[in-house]
C-alpha positions in Angstrom: 0.0 0.0 0.0 1.4 3.4 -0.9 2.1 6.1 1.6 1.3 9.8 1.5 1.9 13.0 3.6 0.3 16.4 3.8 2.4 18.5 1.4 1.8 20.9 -1.5 0.2 19.1 -4.4 -1.3 16.2 -2.5 -4.8 15.4 -3.7 -7.5 14.5 -1.1 -11.0 13.3 -1.2 -12.9 14.8 1.8 -16.6 13.7 2.1 -16.6 12.7 -1.6 -15.3 16.0 -2.7 -11.9 16.5 -4.3 -9.3 18.9 -2.9 -5.7 19.7 -3.5 -3.2 21.1 -0.9 -2.4 24.5 -2.4 -0.2 26.1 0.3 1.4 25.2 3.6 1.0 28.2 6.0 2.4 29.1 9.3 1.2 27.5 12.6 0.5 24.2 10.9 -2.2 25.8 8.8 -3.1 24.4 5.3 -4.8 26.0 2.3 -7.0 23.6 0.3 -8.3 24.2 -3.2 -11.5 22.6 -4.4 -11.0 20.8 -7.7 -14.7 21.3 -8.4 -15.2 25.0 -8.3 -11.7 26.3 -7.3 -12.9 27.5 -3.8 -10.0 28.0 -1.3 -10.5 26.6 2.2 -8.2 27.2 5.2 -7.8 24.4 7.8 -5.1 22.9 10.0 -3.0 19.7 9.9 -4.8 18.7 13.2 -8.2 18.9 11.5 -6.9 16.9 8.5 -5.5 14.2 10.8 -8.8 14.0 12.7 -10.7 13.6 9.4 -8.3 10.9 8.3 -8.8 9.1 11.6 -12.6 9.3 11.2 -12.2 7.8 7.6 -13.6 11.0 6.1 -10.3 11.7 4.2 -8.8 9.5 1.6 -5.5 10.2 -0.3 -5.9 10.2 -4.1 -3.1 9.1 -6.4 -2.1 11.4 -9.2 -3.0 10.3 -12.7 -0.1 9.0 -14.7 0.3 10.0 -18.3 -1.2 6.7 -19.4 -4.3 7.4 -17.2 -4.9 10.9 -18.4 -7.9 11.0 -20.7 -6.8 11.3 -24.3 -9.0 13.0 -26.9 -8.7 13.1 -30.7 -8.2 16.9 -30.6 -7.1 17.3 -34.2 -9.3 14.7 -35.7 -12.6 15.5 -37.4 -15.6 13.4 -36.6 -16.2 12.8 -40.3 -12.9 10.8 -40.4 -14.6 8.0 -38.5 -16.8 5.4 -40.1 -20.5 6.4 -40.5 -21.7 3.8 -37.9 -19.3 5.3 -35.4 -20.5 8.8 -36.1 -24.1 7.8 -35.8 -23.5 6.0 -32.5 -21.7 9.0 -31.1 -24.5 11.3 -32.0 -27.0 8.8 -30.5 -25.1 8.8 -27.2 -24.9 12.6 -27.2 -28.7 12.9 -27.8 -29.5 10.6 -24.9 -27.2 12.4 -22.5 -28.5 15.8 -23.7 -32.0 14.7 -22.9 -31.1 13.3 -19.5 -29.0 16.2 -18.4 -31.7 18.6 -19.6 -34.0 17.1 -17.0 -31.7 18.2 -14.2 -28.6 16.8 -12.4 -27.6 13.3 -13.5 -29.0 10.6 -11.2 -27.3 7.3 -11.4 -30.1 5.3 -9.8 -31.1 2.5 -12.1 -34.9 3.0 -11.8 -34.7 6.7 -12.6 -32.2 6.2 -15.5 -34.4 3.4 -17.0 -37.4 5.8 -16.9 -35.5 8.6 -18.6 -34.0 6.3 -21.2 -37.4 4.8 -22.0 -39.1 8.2 -22.3 -36.5 9.5 -24.8 -36.4 6.2 -26.7 -40.1 6.5 -27.3 -39.8 10.1 -28.5 -37.2 9.1 -31.2 -38.7 5.6 -31.9 -35.5 3.8 -30.7 -36.5 0.1 -30.6 -33.2 -0.8 -29.0 -32.5 1.7 -26.2 -29.2 1.5 -24.2 -29.1 0.1 -20.7 -28.8 2.3 -17.6 -25.2 1.1 -17.0 -24.3 2.1 -20.5 -25.6 5.6 -20.1 -23.9 5.8 -16.7 -20.6 4.9 -18.4 -21.2 7.5 -21.1 -21.8 10.2 -18.5 -18.7 9.1 -16.6 -16.5 9.4 -19.7 -18.0 12.8 -20.3 -17.0 14.0 -16.9 -13.5 12.5 -17.2 -13.0 14.5 -20.3 -14.4 17.8 -18.9 -17.6 17.8 -20.9 -16.0 17.2 -24.3 -18.6 15.1 -26.2 -15.8 13.6 -28.4 -15.2 11.3 -25.5 -18.4 9.4 -26.7 -16.7 8.4 -29.9 -16.0 4.7 -30.1 -12.2 4.3 -30.7 -12.2 0.8 -32.3 -9.0 1.9 -34.1 -7.1 1.7 -30.7 -8.3 -1.8 -29.8 -5.9 -4.7 -29.8 -2.8 -2.9 -28.7 -0.1 -1.2 -30.7 2.7 -2.8 -32.8 3.1 -6.2 -34.3 2.4 -9.3 -32.3 4.8 -11.4 -34.3 7.9 -12.8 -32.7 10.9 -10.4 -33.5 12.7 -13.3 -35.1 9.7 -14.1 -37.3 9.4 -10.4 -38.3 13.0 -10.4 -39.4 12.4 -13.5 -41.6 9.3 -12.0 -43.1 11.0 -8.7 -44.0 14.0 -10.5 -45.5 11.8 -12.7 -47.7 9.7 -9.8 -48.9 12.8 -7.8 -49.8 14.4 -10.7 -51.6 11.4 -12.5 -53.2 8.5 -10.0 -53.5 10.3 -6.7 -54.2 12.1 -8.1 -57.2 11.7 -7.9 -61.0 10.5 -11.5 -61.0 7.2 -10.2 -59.4 6.6 -13.2 -57.3 3.2 -13.6 -55.6 2.3 -13.3 -52.0 1.8 -17.1 -51.9 5.4 -17.6 -53.0 6.5 -15.3 -50.2 4.4 -17.3 -47.6 5.9 -20.7 -48.5 9.4 -19.2 -48.5 8.8 -17.8 -45.0 7.6 -21.2 -43.8 10.6 -22.9 -45.3 13.1 -20.6 -43.7 11.5 -20.6 -40.3 11.4 -24.4 -40.3 15.1 -24.5 -41.2 15.9 -22.2 -38.3 13.8 -24.2 -35.9 15.8 -27.3 -36.5 18.7 -25.8 -34.5 16.6 -24.2 -31.7 15.2 -25.6 -28.5 11.5 -26.3 -28.2 11.0 -23.1 -26.1 13.0 -21.0 -28.6 11.3 -22.1 -31.8 10.0 -19.3 -34.0 6.2 -19.3 -34.7 5.1 -19.6 -38.3 2.9 -16.7 -39.4 -0.4 -17.3 -41.3 -0.9 -16.4 -45.0 -3.1 -13.5 -44.0 -0.3 -12.1 -41.9 2.0 -12.2 -44.9 -0.6 -10.5 -47.1 -1.1 -7.7 -44.5 2.7 -7.2 -44.4 2.8 -6.8 -48.2 -0.2 -4.5 -48.2 1.4 -2.2 -45.7 4.3 -1.5 -48.1 4.5 1.9 -49.8 2.8 1.6 -53.1 5.3 3.7 -55.0 8.3 1.8 -53.6 6.6 -1.6 -54.2 5.8 -0.7 -57.9 9.3 0.7 -58.4 10.9 -2.5 -57.1 8.7 -4.9 -59.1 8.2 -2.9 -62.3 11.0 -0.4 -62.4 11.3 3.3 -61.4 10.2 4.6 -64.7 7.0 2.6 -64.7 6.3 3.7 -61.1 6.8 7.4 -62.0 4.4 7.0 -64.9 1.8 5.2 -62.8 1.9 7.7 -60.0 2.5 10.8 -62.1 0.6 14.0 -61.8 -0.3 16.5 -64.5 -0.6 20.2 -64.2 -3.5 23.0 -64.4 -38.0 26.3 -25.4 -35.6 26.1 -22.5 -34.9 28.6 -19.7 -31.5 30.2 -20.2 -29.4 31.2 -17.2 -26.4 32.7 -19.0 -25.4 34.0 -22.4 -25.0 31.5 -25.3 -26.5 28.7 -23.2 -29.4 28.6 -25.6 -29.5 30.1 -29.1 -32.5 29.9 -31.4 -32.2 30.0 -35.1 -34.8 30.4 -37.9 -35.5 31.9 -41.4 -38.1 34.3 -42.7 -38.7 36.2 -46.0 -38.1 39.9 -45.4 -41.2 41.9 -46.0 -39.3 44.2 -48.3 -38.6 44.2 -52.0 -35.0 44.8 -53.1 -34.0 46.5 -56.4 -31.2 45.4 -58.7 -28.1 47.7 -58.5 -27.8 47.8 -62.3 -31.4 47.6 -63.8 -33.2 49.3 -60.9 -36.0 46.7 -61.1 -37.1 44.7 -58.0 -35.2 41.5 -57.5 -37.6 40.1 -54.9 -37.7 39.6 -51.2 -34.5 38.2 -49.6 -34.5 35.5 -46.9 -33.1 36.5 -43.5 -31.6 33.8 -41.3 -31.0 34.9 -37.7 -29.7 33.3 -34.5 -30.7 35.0 -31.2 -29.5 34.5 -27.7 -32.4 33.4 -25.5 -30.9 34.8 -22.3 -30.1 38.4 -23.5 -32.4 38.6 -26.5 -29.3 39.8 -28.4 -28.9 38.9 -32.1 -25.7 36.8 -32.4 -25.9 35.6 -36.0 -27.2 37.0 -39.3 -27.3 35.9 -42.9 -29.3 37.6 -45.7 -29.5 36.1 -49.2 -31.8 34.9 -52.0 -31.1 31.1 -51.6 -34.1 30.7 -49.3 -34.1 28.4 -46.2 -31.1 26.2 -46.9 -28.2 24.5 -45.3 -26.0 27.2 -46.9 -27.9 29.9 -45.0 -27.7 27.9 -41.7 -23.9 27.4 -42.0 -23.4 31.1 -42.8 -25.5 32.3 -39.9 -23.8 29.8 -37.5 -20.4 31.0 -38.5 -21.4 34.6 -38.1 -22.7 33.8 -34.6 -19.5 32.1 -33.5 -17.0 34.7 -34.7 -16.4 38.3 -33.5 -18.1 41.1 -35.5 -14.9 43.1 -36.0 -15.9 44.3 -39.5 -18.5 46.8 -38.1 -16.4 49.9 -37.7 -14.6 49.5 -41.0 -17.5 48.5 -43.2 -20.2 50.7 -41.5 -18.5 53.7 -39.9 -21.8 55.5 -39.4 -22.8 52.9 -36.8 -22.2 54.3 -33.3 -22.4 51.2 -31.2 -20.6 47.9 -31.3 -21.8 44.3 -31.8 -20.1 42.3 -29.0 -21.8 39.0 -29.6 -19.6 36.0 -30.4 -18.5 32.7 -28.8 -19.3 29.0 -28.4 -23.0 28.1 -28.4 -24.1 25.4 -25.9 -27.5 24.6 -27.3 -28.9 25.4 -30.7 -32.7 25.4 -30.9 -34.3 25.0 -34.3 -37.5 23.8 -36.0 -38.0 20.7 -38.1 -37.0 22.1 -41.5 -35.1 19.7 -43.7 -31.9 21.8 -43.5 -31.9 21.5 -39.7 -32.3 17.7 -39.8 -29.4 17.2 -42.2 -26.6 14.9 -41.3 -24.1 17.6 -42.3 -25.5 19.9 -39.6 -25.4 17.1 -37.0 -21.8 16.5 -37.9 -20.9 20.1 -37.6 -22.7 20.3 -34.2 -20.7 17.4 -32.9 -17.4 18.7 -34.2 -18.0 22.2 -32.7 -19.6 20.8 -29.5 -23.1 22.3 -29.9 -26.1 20.5 -28.7 -29.1 20.3 -31.1 -32.6 20.7 -29.8 -35.6 20.4 -32.0 -39.0 21.9 -31.4 -42.1 19.7 -31.6 -43.9 19.9 -34.9 -46.1 22.9 -35.4 -45.3 24.4 -32.0 -43.2 27.4 -32.9 -43.6 28.8 -29.4 -40.9 26.5 -28.2 -38.5 29.0 -29.8 -40.5 32.1 -29.1 -37.5 34.4 -28.8 -36.5 34.1 -32.5 -40.1 34.1 -33.7 -40.8 37.3 -31.8 -37.6 38.9 -33.1 -38.5 38.0 -36.7 -41.9 39.7 -36.2 -40.2 42.8 -34.7 -37.8 42.8 -37.6 -40.5 43.0 -40.2 -42.8 45.3 -38.2 -40.2 47.8 -36.9 -37.6 47.7 -39.6 -39.1 46.7 -42.9 -42.2 48.9 -42.6 -40.0 52.0 -42.4 -38.5 51.4 -45.8 -40.1 52.1 -49.2 -40.9 48.8 -50.9 -42.3 47.2 -47.8 -44.6 44.2 -48.5 -47.4 43.8 -46.0 -47.7 40.4 -44.2 -51.0 39.7 -46.1 -51.4 40.5 -49.7 -54.9 41.8 -49.2 -53.6 44.4 -46.8 -51.8 46.2 -49.7 -55.0 47.3 -51.4 -53.9 49.8 -54.0 -50.3 49.9 -52.7 -47.8 48.3 -55.1 -44.5 47.6 -53.1 -42.5 46.8 -56.3 -43.2 50.2 -57.7 -42.0 51.9 -54.5 -38.9 49.8 -53.9 -35.8 52.0 -53.6 -33.3 50.0 -51.6 -30.4 48.0 -53.1 -28.9 45.0 -51.4 -25.9 46.9 -50.2 -28.0 49.7 -48.7 -30.3 47.0 -47.1 -27.3 45.5 -45.3 -26.1 49.0 -44.1 -29.6 49.9 -42.8 -30.1 46.4 -41.2 -26.8 46.6 -39.3 -27.6 50.1 -38.2 -31.0 49.0 -36.9 -29.7 45.9 -35.1 -26.7 47.6 -33.4 -28.0 51.1 -32.7 -31.7 50.6 -32.2 -32.8 47.1 -31.4 -29.8 46.2 -29.2 -30.1 49.5 -27.2 -33.9 49.8 -26.7 -35.9 48.5 -23.8 -37.0 44.9 -24.2 -40.1 44.2 -22.1 -39.2 40.5 -21.7 -36.0 41.2 -19.8 -36.7 44.7 -18.5 -33.5 46.1 -19.9 -31.9 46.5 -23.3 -30.4 43.4 -25.0 -27.0 45.0 -25.1 -27.0 45.7 -21.4 -28.2 42.2 -20.6 -25.5 40.7 -22.8 -22.7 42.8 -21.3 -23.8 41.9 -17.8 -23.9 38.2 -18.7 -20.5 38.4 -20.4 -19.0 39.7 -17.2 -20.3 36.7 -15.2 -19.7 34.1 -17.9 -17.3 35.4 -20.6 -17.9 33.9 -24.1 -15.6 31.1 -25.2 -13.8 31.2 -28.5 -13.2 28.2 -30.7 -9.6 26.9 -31.0 -9.2 27.7 -34.7 -11.5 29.4 -37.1 -9.8 27.7 -40.0 -10.9 24.3 -38.7 -14.4 25.8 -38.4 -14.4 26.9 -42.0 -13.4 23.4 -43.2 -16.0 21.8 -40.9 -18.7 24.0 -42.6 -18.0 22.4 -46.0 -20.0 19.6 -47.6 -18.4 16.1 -47.5 -18.0 13.5 -50.2 -15.5 10.8 -51.3 -13.3 10.8 -54.4 -10.4 8.8 -55.8 -7.2 10.7 -56.6 -6.3 10.1 -60.3 -3.1 11.1 -62.1 -4.9 14.4 -63.0 -6.0 15.0 -59.4 -9.6 14.9 -58.2 -12.6 15.6 -60.4 -15.6 17.1 -58.6 -18.7 18.6 -60.3 -16.8 18.6 -63.7 -13.9 20.6 -62.2 -10.5 19.2 -61.7 -8.4 19.9 -58.6 -4.8 19.1 -58.2 -1.7 19.9 -56.1 1.7 18.4 -55.3 0.3 17.1 -52.0 -2.1 14.8 -53.9 0.8 13.0 -55.5 2.2 12.0 -52.1 -1.2 10.7 -51.0 -1.7 8.7 -54.1 1.8 7.1 -53.8 1.2 6.3 -50.2 -2.3 4.8 -50.5 -2.6 3.5 -54.0 -4.6 4.7 -57.1 -8.0 3.3 -56.0 -8.2 4.6 -52.5 -11.1 6.9 -51.8 -10.4 10.1 -49.8 -12.8 12.4 -47.9 -13.3 15.7 -49.7 -14.8 18.9 -48.4 -16.3 21.3 -50.9 -18.1 24.6 -50.4 -21.3 26.3 -51.5 -20.1 29.6 -52.5 -16.5 29.0 -53.8 -15.6 26.1 -56.1 -12.0 27.4 -56.6 -10.7 25.2 -53.7 -11.5 22.0 -51.9 -10.0 20.2 -48.9 -8.8 16.6 -48.8 -8.4 14.8 -45.5 -5.3 12.7 -45.1 -6.3 9.2 -43.9 -3.2 8.9 -41.7 -2.8 12.3 -40.1 -6.5 13.3 -40.4 -5.3 16.8 -41.4 -6.8 18.8 -44.2 -5.0 19.6 -47.4 -6.1 22.6 -49.5 -6.3 21.7 -53.2 -7.0 24.5 -55.8 -8.9 24.1 -59.0 -6.7 23.9 -62.0 -8.8 26.4 -64.0 -8.5 29.2 -61.5 -9.5 31.9 -64.1 -12.9 30.1 -64.4 -13.5 28.9 -60.9 -12.3 31.8 -58.8 -15.2 33.5 -57.0 -17.8 31.2 -58.7 -20.6 29.7 -56.6 -21.9 26.1 -56.9 -25.2 27.4 -58.3 -23.5 29.5 -61.0 -21.3 26.6 -62.0 -24.4 24.3 -62.3 -26.1 26.7 -64.6 -23.0 27.2 -66.7 -22.6 23.4 -67.0 -26.2 23.1 -68.2 -25.6 25.8 -70.8 -22.4 24.2 -71.9 -24.0 20.8 -72.3 -26.8 22.2 -74.4 -24.4 24.1 -76.6 -21.7 21.5 -77.0 -23.8 18.3 -77.2 -22.5 17.0 -73.9 -18.8 17.8 -74.4 -17.6 19.8 -71.4 -14.2 21.5 -71.4 -12.9 24.7 -70.0 -13.3 26.5 -73.3 -16.9 25.7 -73.6 -17.4 26.5 -69.9 -15.8 29.9 -70.3 -18.0 30.6 -73.3 -21.1 29.5 -71.3 -20.0 31.7 -68.4 -20.2 34.7 -70.7 -23.6 33.7 -72.0 -24.9 33.1 -68.5 -24.0 36.7 -67.6 -26.0 37.9 -70.6 -28.8 35.5 -69.5 -28.8 36.9 -65.9 -28.9 40.5 -67.3 -32.0 39.5 -69.3 -33.6 37.9 -66.2 -33.0 41.0 -64.1 -35.1 43.1 -66.5 -37.8 40.5 -67.0 -41.4 41.6 -66.1 -41.9 38.7 -63.8 -40.8 39.3 -60.2 -40.2 35.6 -59.6 -37.8 35.5 -62.5 -36.0 38.6 -61.2 -35.6 36.9 -57.8 -34.1 33.9 -59.5 -31.6 36.3 -61.2 -30.6 37.6 -57.7 -30.1 34.0 -56.5 -27.9 33.2 -59.5 -25.9 36.4 -59.0 -25.2 35.1 -55.4 -26.4 38.4 -53.9 -25.9 38.0 -50.2 -23.8 39.1 -47.3 -20.2 39.8 -47.9 -17.6 37.9 -45.9 -15.8 39.2 -42.8 -12.3 40.4 -43.6 -9.9 37.5 -43.7 -7.5 37.5 -40.7 -4.9 35.4 -42.6 -2.1 36.8 -44.6 -2.0 33.8 -46.9 -4.9 32.2 -48.8 -4.4 28.9 -47.0 -4.0 28.6 -43.2 -0.5 27.3 -42.8 -1.1 25.8 -39.3 -4.0 23.6 -40.4 -3.1 22.7 -44.0 -0.2 20.4 -44.6 1.6 21.2 -47.9 3.8 18.4 -49.3 7.1 19.3 -51.0 7.1 18.9 -54.7 8.3 15.5 -55.9 11.6 15.2 -57.9 9.8 14.7 -61.2 6.7 16.7 -60.7 5.0 18.1 -63.8 2.9 20.7 -62.1 3.3 24.4 -62.0 2.7 26.2 -58.7 0.0 28.8 -59.7 -1.0 31.4 -57.2 -3.8 30.1 -55.0 -7.1 32.1 -54.5 -7.9 33.8 -51.2 -9.6 31.2 -48.9 -11.2 32.6 -45.8 -14.7 31.5 -44.7 -15.9 28.3 -46.2 -19.5 29.5 -46.4 -19.2 33.2 -47.3 -18.3 34.7 -50.6 -14.5 34.8 -51.0 -14.2 37.0 -54.0 -16.8 39.7 -53.7 -17.0 42.3 -56.5 -18.4 44.9 -54.2 -16.6 46.8 -51.5 -17.0 46.2 -47.8 -17.1 42.9 -45.9 -19.5 41.0 -43.6 -19.4 37.6 -42.0 
């Protein structure tokens, strides 16, 4: 049994609470620090000895490095298999429900009742047991509330390293080098029989206890499969063949603090916007907002013509998480500031398709945001955002010419399209002015103070937390798919992407390996590829940067349709460029069409929306998060200048001045 003494750094458990001896004072006095809330307590050695004698005090061993909980801090949740992702999200939803009902109670009867209640609400026919939920909660506490602790780490099972006898490993490696990695191109079966022969010959001169074990055929096959593909091909087929094969070619809850609960929703703005060029109405934009339930302060905003969509949700979510430092530079006439930013604990939303998407659940798990859905057709469960949207349309939109009444029959002889005067840029300027200088500063009857004052008071008590790295957030907010790396790179949506780093990945993993790819709504000029080994993201630019830079996915889709119609299915960069010019003319024709619906479609194709927040990076690619491989000795690719890459969901190449998240 180990021995302890009362000295600085010693950990104690006193009446089931954890303490650490912080200081040794004069007169045998001791200062203890609570490991739960940091409270400092002064006591004496005599009192501690008395508690120890009464069995109220137990010495606690310090955790060794092997015992310290380890988290996949730099690994994206999307790098795990889909069943593992789904299981982690399922665990998280059960714990969110149970913890939302109050403090966690480990009593079996109570846990069984809570588990059964939630299982019925989600139609889970195979709910977890109470002991499983208890273990999940214990892991969550051990990792300080980080939900990534719920991810099943099957990849770490079975121990590390080879289980083969060192002598057997040496024989296997020698045979592979001599028999398999040769120009005779012997098969794996030949390698296996040669290994068996050599081990049997060695065992003839060894004692029974020292005999080498014979590996199985599958062990030999795994050893061969683990070889570097380029080196294997070069040894069996020659260096020239290997270089040709792996070549690359160029071109409703109660909130007690800020950000504890944030509600999000969309609404069409009751206001017609006119086109900057033609002066004709483009239609009514869709506003996506996120509001802090505690302070009633608006924390996230997105305005665009894409309607309620996952793109709008991602854009609003990013705007909510990041500081609004662009206000003074982009809108100098605004007197106040917009201090809202930080990590969101719970995101409350309705049952729209965009909110139930797997991509949003993946982002929520990666960022550490709990998702809470309102019951169907019960919007009052997120009353704060519903009330704000009504306030927005009644107090803001009605003050501007071109206002559209909530009901068409309220218009009578008033035609809002004839009275529309505001362009999109002016709308954003007016909207920011109203949010920052009017709504945030006026008295809110629900909280008996202004939202700004409520937020500032709440931020003093619980300061908002920032995410570790916004570049990782931008990559997380991209859409995910799988693609094979070919000699020309990756082809996605009829656009080819390539970079020197892809050559290294292809050589390491083979020409048929599928890689996870992240692409983005509003910028097709760059994608990110996830390295299967390091789980780091690699930025890969489009080869045709003159075409792809600043182009949105919707614009590219329309250009592709036009090119296919014009060129009978033959798509190349020349035809795409010609189609891009024709699309511009087509959009100009739409913008002057007599139909308001067609003009609104023109605004959507033009990608009229908020401008991005100024990029805080000097380079287009974040150097800390993006691994760049050195060029190979015989690379055939030119290093073109890469496009600016800031937010993954906001326009990166805006033709207008100013910037907005």
